[in-house]
C-alpha positions, -999 to +999 in steps of 0.1 A: +654+103-680+629+075-685+624+073-647+616+110-646+590+106-674+573+078-655+573+099-623+556+128-642+529+106-657+522+092-622+518+128-608+496+139-637+470+112-629+458+130-597+450+165-611+432+150-641+413+124-623+401+144-592+377+167-612+362+137-629+356+118-597+345+147-574+333+173-599+305+199-597+278+172-605+289+151-576+289+180-552+255+193-565+240+159-561+251+156-525+238+190-517+204+182-532+201+148-514+213+164-482+187+192-486+159+166-490+170+146-460+145+146-432+162+141-399+196+127-388+187+091-399+185+101-436+216+122-433+235+093-419+221+071-446+235+095-473+268+095-454+268+058-454+261+055-491+289+080-498+312+059-477+303+027-497+308+045-529+342+058-518+352+022-508+341+009-542+360+038-559+391+029-540+389-007-550+385+003-587+414+027-587+435+003-567+431-026-592+430-003-623+466-010-631+461-048-629+431-047-652+450-023-676+477-050-680+452-078-683+428-062-709+438-062-746+439-030-766+408-040-784+390-045-751+401-011-738+387+006-770+354-013-765+352-003-728+361+033-736+333+035-762+308+017-740+315+041-711+312+071-735+278+059-746+267+055-710+280+089-701+261+103-732+228+086-721+232+101-686+239+136-701+208+134-724+186+123-695+199+152-674+192+177-702+157+163-709+149+165-671+162+201-670+141+211-701+110+196-685+116+218-654+124+250-674+097+244-701+068+226-684+048+227-716+071+201-732+066+176-704 
């Protein structure tokens, strides 16, 4: 029974993680940058950058279990809170940028 629980937790990782990695924000960003690309060179540059990011993402996910075993519980809490603050800062910046576009008088 314990083996079944471990298998289920391993399977649950993929559906939960995929929308966080390749979500609407990522797709929208790629569409915007591809729309601004002038010529095949810039399109290939964007493709190369996406490739590098995918390689880095692979490395992070590949070594995640190792770092999970090495880090203490306190360090995990600190990292979670730090990443949450970074995510909050990005969200606020996106909201401010959107408000500037929608309400140019505030800019």
